[in-house]
C-alpha positions as CSV (number, residue, x, y, z in Angstrom):
1,M,56.0,-80.1,-109.4
2,F,53.1,-82.7,-108.8
3,K,50.6,-83.4,-111.4
4,I,47.1,-84.1,-111.0
5,G,46.2,-87.7,-109.7
6,N,49.4,-88.3,-108.2
7,K,49.6,-89.9,-105.0
8,V,51.7,-88.3,-102.5
9,V,52.8,-89.1,-99.1
10,C,52.7,-86.4,-96.0
11,I,56.5,-85.7,-94.8
12,D,55.8,-82.7,-92.8
13,D,52.1,-82.5,-90.9
14,I,53.5,-79.6,-88.6
15,G,51.1,-76.7,-88.4
16,A,49.0,-78.4,-90.5
17,E,45.5,-79.7,-88.6
18,N,44.3,-81.8,-91.2
19,L,47.3,-83.5,-92.5
20,V,49.0,-87.1,-90.9
21,E,52.8,-87.6,-91.4
22,N,53.1,-90.8,-93.4
23,D,49.5,-90.5,-94.6
24,I,48.8,-91.0,-98.4
25,Y,47.1,-88.3,-100.1
26,T,45.9,-87.8,-104.0
27,V,46.5,-84.4,-105.6
28,K,43.3,-82.8,-106.7
29,A,44.7,-79.7,-108.0
30,C,48.3,-78.2,-108.3
31,W,49.6,-74.7,-109.7
32,E,52.6,-72.3,-109.2
33,D,52.3,-69.1,-107.3
34,G,55.6,-67.7,-106.9
35,R,56.0,-69.1,-103.5
36,G,57.1,-72.6,-104.4
37,G,53.5,-73.7,-105.9
38,A,50.6,-75.1,-103.9
39,L,48.6,-78.3,-103.7
40,L,44.8,-79.4,-102.9
41,L,44.1,-83.0,-101.8
42,N,41.3,-85.3,-102.2
43,E,41.3,-86.4,-98.6
44,A,42.3,-83.3,-96.9
45,E,41.4,-79.3,-96.3
46,P,44.0,-76.9,-96.0
47,N,43.9,-75.1,-92.3
48,F,41.2,-72.4,-92.2
49,G,42.5,-69.1,-93.8
50,H,44.8,-71.1,-96.1
51,V,43.7,-71.8,-99.8
52,A,46.3,-74.6,-100.5
53,F,49.1,-76.9,-99.0
54,Y,52.7,-76.2,-99.8
55,P,54.3,-78.8,-102.0
56,N,57.5,-79.1,-99.7
57,R,55.2,-81.2,-97.4
58,F,55.0,-84.2,-99.7
59,R,56.9,-86.4,-101.7
60,L,55.8,-88.5,-104.7
61,V,54.7,-92.1,-103.6
62,E,56.9,-94.6,-105.8
63,D,54.9,-97.0,-107.2
64,N,57.0,-98.2,-110.2
65,W,57.8,-101.2,-108.5
66,V,54.2,-102.6,-108.5
67,E,54.1,-102.9,-112.3
68,E,57.0,-105.0,-112.3
69,V,55.8,-107.3,-109.4
70,L,52.1,-107.5,-111.7
71,E,54.3,-108.6,-114.8
72,N,56.4,-111.3,-112.8
73,I,53.1,-112.4,-111.6
74,N,51.4,-112.9,-115.0
75,V,54.8,-114.8,-116.2
76,C,54.4,-117.4,-113.2
77,K,50.6,-117.8,-114.1
78,D,51.4,-119.5,-117.4
79,V,53.9,-121.9,-115.9
80,P,52.2,-125.3,-115.1
81,V,52.0,-126.3,-112.0
82,S,53.2,-130.3,-111.3
83,S,52.0,-132.4,-108.7
């Protein structure tokens, strides 16, 4: 299950007027509802008559690689440049 604040990417926008496949959204709220869970997003509202989005429309955005890149940039920053 997702957590509040997670970045998620839409993998299924069929029938969801306010979602765009491959767009990234931020989880505003999430809960278990006995039918697989439910999500609210900061950037989109569910279709009229629906309370939330089904989590199976999304996958977590993998951003672990960002920390590694930033660490490498900081390491390179300390290396003197020769002319």
